[in-house]
N, C-alpha and C positions, 0 to 999 in steps of 0.2 A: 817713248818720245817719238813723235812724227814730225818730220821736217820736209818742206816742200820748196821747189825753186821753180818759178815760171821761165818759160821759153818763149822768145818773141822773136819773129823775123818776118820778111816780106811775104815769103811763101810758106810759113808754118807758125803754129801757135801750139804751145803745149806745156806740159809740167813734168817734173821728176819728183816723186815722192819716195821717201825712205823711212822706215820704221826700225827703230832701234831699241833694244831693252836697255834699262836704266844702268844695269851692270856693265854692259859694252860702252856705254856712254862715259861711265866713271872711268873705265879701262883707257878708253880714248883720250880723256882729259889728261891722264898720267902719261900716256905715250906722246901726246902732242905738246904738252907744256911742262912736263915734269911735275906738276902740282898734284897734291891729292885733294880730292873734292871733301871739303869740311863742311860743317853745318852752317857756317856764316854765308858763304857764297856758293853753295852747291847748286841751286837752281839756275843762276846765272851763268856759271861755268858749263853746267850740263846743256843748257839752251845754246850758248855759244858754240859749244862742240858739236851739237847735233846739226846746228845750222851751217857749220863750216863743213862737216862731212858731206851734207846734201850738195853744198856748193861745189865740192870737189868732184862728186859723182855727176852732177849736172854739167860741170864744165867737160868731162869726158864725153858725155852724150852730145853736147853741143858740137864738140871738135868732130865727132864722127858725122853728125848731121851736116855740118859745113863741107866735109870731104864728100858726101853724097850729094852736094848741090842745094842743101838747105841751111844757109848761114843763119844764125839766130844770136840773141843776146840773153844773158841771164838775168833775172829778176833778182831782187833781195830776198834771201831765204826766210821762211816763216817757219815757226816751231809751235807745236801744241803738245800737251800732255794727255794724249787720248789713247785709248786701247786700239784704235783701228786707223787705217790710212784713209784720209778724208777725200776719197776718190769717188766718182760715179760714171757709170757707162752711159755714153752718149752716142748718138747715131753719128757716122762719118769721122769718128775718132778711133784712130789706131791706137791699141793699147797692149802692152806687154807687161808681165809681172814675173818675178823670180823671187825666190827664197834663198838666202845664202847662209853658210855657216862660216863664221870667222872668230877664230880665238875660242871656239866652243860656245858661241852666242849665234842665234838665229836672227838674220837680219831679213827684212822685206823690201824689195825695190820695185816700184811701178812707175813706168813711162807711158804717158799719153800725148799723142799728137795729132794735130789737124793739118792737114797738107793742103795747100792751094795748088790749082793747076798751073803749069809753067807758063 
């Protein structure tokens, strides 16, 4: 599952993209809610969890950007069931990507920002 959150501010536009394996999302649902993902509401719970995880990560990114002089607001998380992060390289866009191992699952995080001159 891929989830994204847009970042917008007067001097910055960007996005945070998170790619999560389904098994990690199911694990997260159990940890965050205490519920097991069942067949009746599995997609809805997984989408909500993926969006919330992206929102938490984007909140941390936004806090650091604000501390560095680039305050911004978070958009509403979007979620897709795709095999890849829906990002593309663009001129003038700072981009960072990392892969993380969490509870035995590989997660991918990508941040893209376009900064305006002060």
